[in-house]
C-alpha positions as CSV (number, residue, x, y, z in Angstrom):
1,M,-44.1,59.4,49.8
2,T,-42.1,57.8,47.3
3,S,-42.5,54.7,49.3
4,L,-46.4,54.5,49.4
5,M,-46.2,55.2,45.8
6,T,-43.7,52.3,44.8
7,R,-46.0,50.2,47.1
8,R,-49.3,51.0,45.2
9,R,-47.8,51.0,42.0
10,G,-46.7,46.9,43.0
11,L,-50.0,46.5,44.3
12,C,-51.6,48.0,41.0
13,C,-49.0,45.6,38.8
14,L,-50.6,42.4,40.9
15,A,-53.8,43.3,40.3
16,C,-53.2,43.4,36.7
17,L,-51.3,40.3,36.5
18,P,-54.7,38.3,35.8
19,L,-55.9,40.6,33.4
20,F,-52.9,40.0,31.4
21,S,-52.8,36.6,31.7
22,A,-56.6,36.4,30.4
23,C,-55.3,38.9,27.4
24,G,-52.7,36.3,26.4
25,Q,-55.0,33.0,26.7
26,Q,-57.4,34.8,24.3
27,A,-55.2,36.0,21.6
28,A,-53.7,32.3,22.0
29,S,-57.0,30.7,21.5
30,S,-58.1,33.1,18.8
31,S,-54.5,32.2,16.9
32,G,-55.3,31.1,13.3
33,P,-53.3,28.1,11.4
34,L,-49.8,27.6,12.3
35,E,-47.3,26.7,9.4
36,I,-45.6,23.5,9.1
37,Q,-41.6,23.7,9.9
38,A,-38.7,21.0,9.2
39,G,-39.2,19.2,12.4
40,T,-43.0,19.4,12.5
41,S,-44.3,15.3,13.3
42,C,-47.6,14.0,13.4
43,E,-48.8,13.1,16.6
44,L,-50.1,10.1,16.1
45,D,-47.3,8.5,14.4
46,G,-43.9,10.7,14.6
47,M,-43.8,11.4,10.8
48,L,-42.1,14.7,9.6
49,L,-44.4,16.4,7.8
50,A,-42.7,18.2,5.4
51,D,-41.3,14.7,3.8
52,Y,-44.5,13.4,2.3
53,P,-47.1,14.7,0.1
54,G,-50.7,15.3,0.1
55,P,-53.1,17.3,2.3
56,K,-52.0,18.1,6.1
57,A,-54.3,18.8,8.6
58,Q,-54.1,20.7,12.4
59,I,-56.8,20.5,14.9
60,H,-56.5,23.5,17.6
61,Y,-58.4,22.0,20.7
62,Q,-59.6,24.1,24.0
63,D,-57.3,22.8,26.5
64,R,-54.0,22.9,24.9
65,P,-52.0,26.1,23.1
66,E,-50.0,24.4,20.5
67,P,-52.3,22.5,17.8
68,Q,-52.2,18.7,16.9
69,F,-50.4,18.0,13.4
70,L,-51.3,15.8,11.2
71,C,-49.7,13.9,8.4
72,D,-53.1,13.6,6.6
73,T,-56.9,14.4,6.5
74,V,-57.7,11.0,7.3
75,E,-56.2,11.1,10.5
76,M,-57.9,14.4,11.1
77,F,-61.4,13.0,10.4
78,S,-60.7,9.3,12.5
79,L,-60.1,11.5,15.2
80,L,-62.6,14.4,15.2
81,L,-66.0,11.4,14.7
82,K,-64.6,9.0,17.0
83,P,-67.5,8.7,19.7
84,E,-65.2,9.4,22.5
85,Q,-63.9,12.1,21.2
86,L,-65.0,14.3,24.2
87,R,-62.3,17.5,23.9
88,P,-63.7,21.0,22.9
89,V,-62.2,21.5,19.5
90,R,-61.2,25.4,18.8
91,A,-60.8,25.1,15.2
92,V,-59.5,22.5,12.4
93,Y,-57.3,23.6,9.2
94,V,-56.8,21.9,6.6
95,Q,-54.7,22.7,3.2
96,D,-56.0,24.2,0.3
97,M,-54.9,21.7,-2.4
98,G,-56.1,23.9,-5.0
99,K,-53.4,26.3,-4.3
100,A,-50.9,24.0,-2.5
101,D,-48.5,22.0,-3.9
102,W,-49.5,18.3,-3.5
103,E,-45.8,16.9,-3.5
104,H,-44.5,19.6,-1.2
105,P,-47.4,21.3,0.2
106,V,-46.8,24.4,2.2
107,G,-49.1,27.4,3.6
108,H,-52.9,27.7,1.9
109,W,-54.3,26.2,5.5
110,I,-58.4,26.9,5.4
111,D,-60.9,26.5,8.2
112,A,-61.6,22.5,7.7
113,K,-65.6,22.7,8.1
114,Q,-65.7,24.7,5.0
115,A,-63.9,22.8,3.1
116,F,-64.6,20.1,0.1
117,F,-63.1,16.8,0.5
118,V,-62.1,14.3,-2.4
119,R,-62.4,10.8,-1.3
120,G,-61.6,7.7,-4.2
121,S,-58.9,9.4,-5.9
122,K,-55.6,8.4,-7.3
123,R,-53.6,10.4,-5.6
124,R,-52.1,9.4,-2.3
125,G,-51.2,11.2,0.7
126,S,-48.7,10.3,3.6
127,M,-50.6,7.5,4.7
128,G,-51.8,5.9,1.4
129,P,-55.4,7.1,0.4
130,T,-56.5,10.4,1.7
131,L,-59.2,12.7,1.6
132,A,-58.1,15.9,-0.7
133,S,-59.2,19.2,0.8
134,F,-59.8,22.3,-1.4
135,A,-61.6,25.9,-0.5
136,Q,-63.7,25.7,-3.5
137,R,-65.8,23.4,-5.0
138,A,-64.8,24.4,-8.4
139,D,-61.0,23.3,-7.7
140,A,-62.6,19.7,-6.2
141,D,-64.6,19.1,-9.2
142,A,-61.6,19.7,-11.5
143,F,-59.5,17.6,-9.7
144,V,-62.2,14.4,-9.4
145,K,-61.7,14.8,-13.6
146,Q,-58.0,14.3,-13.7
147,W,-57.9,12.2,-10.6
148,G,-61.0,10.5,-10.1
149,G,-63.3,10.0,-6.7
150,T,-66.0,12.1,-5.4
151,V,-66.5,15.4,-3.6
152,H,-68.1,15.6,-0.1
153,A,-68.5,18.4,2.2
154,F,-66.9,18.3,5.8
155,A,-70.5,17.0,7.2
156,Q,-70.8,14.3,4.8
157,V,-68.2,12.5,5.6
158,T,-68.5,9.6,8.3
159,V,-66.3,7.4,10.3
160,E,-66.8,4.7,7.9
161,M,-64.7,6.9,5.2
162,V,-61.7,7.3,7.2
163,D,-60.4,4.1,8.5
164,L,-56.6,4.1,9.7
165,S,-56.4,0.1,8.9
166,G,-54.5,1.0,5.6
167,G,-52.2,3.5,5.8
168,A,-48.6,2.6,6.2
169,L,-49.4,-0.8,6.9
170,H,-49.9,-0.9,3.0
171,D,-47.6,1.4,2.0
172,T,-44.7,-0.4,0.0
173,R,-42.5,2.3,0.2
174,M,-42.2,1.8,3.8
């Protein structure tokens, strides 16, 4: 009798494994933004995100458990707006620069699709000219008054606005 009960428990556990596995996948796919660590690097150029100013981004793809971190919002838009971008995106986060420290941004992650972006300001990000990201339109407007630029909603940003030919190539600090 004990042997039969042990065998049934074993079979029950095996039968439940796919369910537990699916639960783990669901939990991973519904997770929010992750925080930048000291060793977190940009997937495009290997730069350590914590070492550079300006807003950062992270893209969560459906087919990948960990996000793709980017050292600049221009890189994020460049990837998302490419016509060949076919990977299903689960979520995209940027930092709210109305709350984060520009020189050492930490935390304050917001849904990029709900954010406001300032293009053409005097502030520079890790790759030079950047799109400053804000959760509130009022914060974006205040930034424009101080640093210049124009405010755009996520859907208003075009591929022409996020040309990556500048960046490190024109960065005199490197």
